[in-house]
Wavefront OBJ file of the C-alpha trace (Angstrom):
o trace
v 10.646 3.926 -4.094
v 9.791 5.016 -0.556
v 6.734 5.955 1.498
v 6.511 7.771 4.803
v 6.345 5.656 7.914
v 3.480 6.104 10.426
v 3.703 7.915 13.753
v 5.400 5.644 16.235
v 7.310 3.675 13.653
v 10.630 4.801 12.100
v 10.799 5.746 8.418
v 10.566 2.645 6.344
v 11.565 2.332 2.712
v 8.794 0.394 1.059
v 8.674 -0.925 -2.487
v 5.799 -2.777 -4.106
v 8.003 -5.823 -4.297
v 8.443 -5.687 -0.507
v 4.721 -5.043 0.052
v 3.653 -8.301 -1.554
v 5.044 -11.832 -1.244
v 8.606 -11.576 0.073
v 10.780 -11.633 -3.063
v 13.724 -9.507 -2.037
v 16.079 -9.473 0.881
v 14.653 -7.651 3.882
v 16.424 -8.010 7.250
v 14.470 -10.070 9.750
v 13.412 -8.030 12.756
v 10.696 -7.916 15.394
v 8.370 -5.616 13.408
v 6.162 -6.834 10.509
v 4.185 -4.702 7.996
v 0.657 -5.706 7.017
v -1.360 -4.102 4.267
v -4.411 -4.650 1.997
v -6.518 -4.602 5.194
v -10.157 -3.515 5.311
v -9.960 0.274 5.291
v -13.657 0.816 6.098
v -13.540 -0.155 9.773
v -12.384 1.918 12.734
v -8.753 1.644 13.681
v -9.502 0.507 17.247
v -11.682 -2.330 15.922
v -9.016 -3.270 13.405
v -6.297 -3.271 16.073
v -8.303 -5.643 18.265
v -8.958 -7.976 15.304
v -5.319 -8.015 14.344
v -4.248 -8.716 17.918
v -6.637 -11.733 17.956
v -5.246 -13.304 14.847
v -1.562 -12.412 15.250
v -1.136 -13.089 18.994
v -0.983 -16.899 18.566
v 2.499 -16.410 16.970
v 3.942 -14.723 20.051
v 3.756 -11.902 22.437
v 2.906 -8.541 20.825
v 4.341 -5.319 22.149
v 2.527 -2.866 19.915
v 0.180 -2.573 16.950
v 0.014 0.658 14.945
v -2.882 0.964 12.493
v -2.787 3.811 9.971
v -5.467 6.502 10.453
v -4.978 8.960 7.608
v -7.026 8.442 4.439
v -4.105 7.557 2.166
v -2.666 5.015 4.646
v -5.795 3.254 5.886
v -5.659 -0.479 5.462
v -2.055 -0.743 6.710
v -0.579 -1.714 10.069
v 2.709 -2.387 11.814
v 2.880 -5.218 14.418
v 5.810 -5.377 16.879
v 6.652 -8.787 18.427
v 8.923 -9.555 21.384
v 11.176 -11.733 19.240
v 12.340 -12.009 15.647
v 11.349 -15.717 15.561
v 7.739 -14.830 16.467
v 7.672 -12.141 13.751
v 9.089 -14.641 11.235
v 6.357 -17.185 12.040
v 3.698 -14.510 11.443
v 5.161 -13.514 8.099
v 5.414 -17.120 6.997
v 1.923 -18.190 8.082
v -0.169 -15.053 7.454
v 1.026 -13.700 4.069
v -1.865 -13.918 1.570
v -4.287 -15.297 4.172
v -7.783 -13.852 3.643
v -8.914 -11.449 6.341
v -12.302 -9.741 6.175
v -12.616 -10.697 2.476
v -9.132 -9.558 1.344
v -5.735 -11.341 1.228
v -3.319 -9.819 3.662
v 0.160 -8.836 2.380
v 2.675 -9.467 5.207
v 6.385 -8.720 5.192
v 9.172 -7.704 7.631
v 9.342 -3.954 8.208
v 12.550 -2.517 6.837
v 13.464 -0.747 10.081
v 12.959 -1.344 13.767
v 10.037 0.199 15.615
v 10.390 3.010 18.099
v 9.525 0.518 20.855
v 12.539 -1.654 20.025
v 14.844 1.352 19.639
v 13.884 2.743 23.027
v 14.582 -0.651 24.600
v 18.069 -0.490 23.025
v 18.658 2.897 24.718
v 18.316 4.964 21.485
v 16.816 8.433 21.605
v 13.934 8.326 19.118
v 12.903 12.016 19.376
v 15.256 13.055 16.537
v 13.841 10.184 14.419
v 10.304 11.378 15.099
v 11.202 14.931 13.969
v 12.760 13.561 10.778
v 9.663 11.387 10.088
v 7.422 14.398 10.599
v 9.427 16.457 8.147
v 9.393 13.623 5.610
v 5.622 13.176 5.981
v 5.067 16.906 5.404
v 7.347 16.845 2.321
v 5.612 13.733 0.959
v 2.210 15.361 1.366
v 3.330 18.411 -0.566
v 4.857 16.270 -3.300
v 1.668 14.220 -3.568
v -0.511 17.334 -3.868
v 1.877 18.728 -6.518
v 1.693 15.493 -8.472
v -2.087 15.370 -8.284
v -2.306 18.967 -9.537
v 0.028 18.172 -12.423
v -2.032 15.109 -13.381
v -5.301 17.079 -13.330
v -3.715 19.622 -15.601
v -2.535 16.840 -17.928
v -6.016 15.213 -17.965
v -7.559 18.557 -18.983
v -5.056 18.971 -21.754
v -5.959 15.477 -23.063
v -9.681 16.190 -22.810
v -10.273 13.526 -20.140
v -13.073 14.386 -17.765
v -12.280 13.802 -14.099
v -14.296 13.663 -10.949
v -13.316 13.643 -7.267
v -12.596 10.176 -5.991
v -11.656 8.927 -2.503
v -10.064 12.002 -1.043
v -9.055 15.632 -1.459
v -7.333 16.282 -4.748
v -8.025 12.793 -6.086
v -9.232 12.407 -9.664
v -10.176 9.427 -11.702
v -10.971 9.546 -15.421
v -14.556 8.607 -16.217
v -14.013 5.888 -18.937
v -15.577 2.443 -19.134
v -18.407 0.327 -17.822
v -17.569 -2.773 -15.687
v -15.568 -5.314 -17.687
v -12.445 -7.519 -17.307
v -9.983 -4.787 -18.212
v -8.676 -2.132 -15.807
v -7.126 1.235 -16.634
v -4.580 2.171 -14.005
v -3.418 5.787 -13.647
v -1.044 7.900 -11.581
v 1.850 5.442 -11.702
v 5.344 6.675 -10.749
v 8.014 7.077 -13.427
v 10.099 4.202 -11.991
v 7.347 1.560 -12.239
v 8.445 -1.704 -13.757
v 6.733 -4.735 -15.329
v 7.833 -6.901 -12.378
v 6.518 -4.372 -9.848
v 3.090 -4.176 -11.582
v 2.824 -7.921 -11.974
v 3.441 -8.430 -8.251
v 0.877 -5.742 -7.427
v -1.980 -7.245 -9.456
v -1.180 -10.949 -9.824
v -2.260 -11.997 -6.291
v -5.879 -11.478 -7.313
v -7.741 -14.408 -8.843
v -8.123 -14.470 -12.615
v -5.063 -12.281 -13.346
v -3.915 -12.444 -16.952
v -1.414 -9.646 -17.653
v -0.317 -6.099 -17.067
v 0.349 -4.034 -20.221
v 2.649 -1.003 -19.846
v 2.325 1.758 -22.430
v 5.367 2.975 -24.349
v 5.919 6.683 -23.849
v 3.438 6.851 -20.904
v 4.973 5.845 -17.589
v 1.932 6.994 -15.644
v -0.669 4.513 -16.983
v -1.132 0.788 -17.589
v -3.831 -1.745 -18.485
v -4.571 -4.859 -16.429
v -6.549 -7.853 -17.749
v -8.492 -10.418 -15.735
v -10.510 -13.388 -16.813
v -13.932 -12.020 -15.693
v -15.529 -8.735 -14.847
v -16.060 -9.743 -11.206
v -12.373 -10.603 -10.787
v -11.358 -7.266 -12.245
v -13.761 -5.488 -9.948
v -12.317 -7.220 -6.863
v -8.831 -6.050 -7.822
v -10.068 -2.537 -8.482
v -11.814 -2.293 -5.082
v -8.797 -3.721 -3.236
v -6.117 -1.521 -4.873
v -8.054 1.698 -5.412
v -6.043 4.604 -3.903
v -3.218 2.192 -2.924
v -0.216 4.429 -2.142
v 2.462 2.983 -4.389
v 4.926 5.810 -3.488
v 4.933 8.917 -1.310
v 3.564 10.981 -4.215
v 1.450 8.451 -6.070
v -1.776 6.769 -5.146
v -3.262 4.403 -7.728
v -6.334 5.653 -9.599
v -8.165 2.723 -11.256
v -11.270 2.546 -13.509
v -12.688 -0.004 -15.923
v -11.092 0.442 -19.344
v -13.221 1.345 -22.371
v -13.656 -1.742 -24.601
l 1 2 3 4 5 6 7 8 9 10 11 12 13 14 15 16 17 18 19 20 21 22 23 24 25 26 27 28 29 30 31 32 33 34 35 36 37 38 39 40 41 42 43 44 45 46 47 48 49 50 51 52 53 54 55 56 57 58 59 60 61 62 63 64 65 66 67 68 69 70 71 72 73 74 75 76 77 78 79 80 81 82 83 84 85 86 87 88 89 90 91 92 93 94 95 96 97 98 99 100 101 102 103 104 105 106 107 108 109 110 111 112 113 114 115 116 117 118 119 120 121 122 123 124 125 126 127 128 129 130 131 132 133 134 135 136 137 138 139 140 141 142 143 144 145 146 147 148 149 150 151 152 153 154 155 156 157 158 159 160 161 162 163 164 165 166 167 168 169 170 171 172 173 174 175 176 177 178 179 180 181 182 183 184 185 186 187 188 189 190 191 192 193 194 195 196 197 198 199 200 201 202 203 204 205 206 207 208 209 210 211 212 213 214 215 216 217 218 219 220 221 222 223 224 225 226 227 228 229 230 231 232 233 234 235 236 237 238 239 240 241 242 243 244 245 246 247 248 249 250
């Protein structure tokens, strides 16, 4: 599963397993990926805050904070050395920042800054990234349209949520069970567990036979479920899928 890399950073294949605590082999390099950041503050303010808390681990060459709606709350930080980046990953993963636990991993590819220093022409890479971003946007819009059509066929009322084309079924009042929609076909139990288990009070994720696009997630209390909902709402789990989460009907 992949998502499009931001401007200034090469295309990075990103799975949910790589987004959360480091459980699979990702080559060490000078660039780290940080997500689950506060997406309600301006990017320049966020960049200054990240520089303040990540600079103790080493000299930082560049910080790229995502600006588009679907990518807000994510950033790439480029260090001078791999060892400095490794210290940041080790020390900062799951550390609370502005009320949310940060998810920190190595980026899967080098940043443009590092490639330029190695004498590599990055212009072709930028053109490729731009084409991928355009294609991913079209695929996401197509998937959202298909989902809205499916919701109408099932008699589920939807309302705009978060951004253009987004739709979330109007279902339950606040409780300890979440209804997660718009999952990709290749979602797995392990992937979903790693996505929701970092939040306090997590009990289980229940996948539905015959429906790869939905799941239910249980927490111990209503408040714990609400925190997970607020943190992961609109999380881009793939280039064409952003999570749509509501409280389940009990």
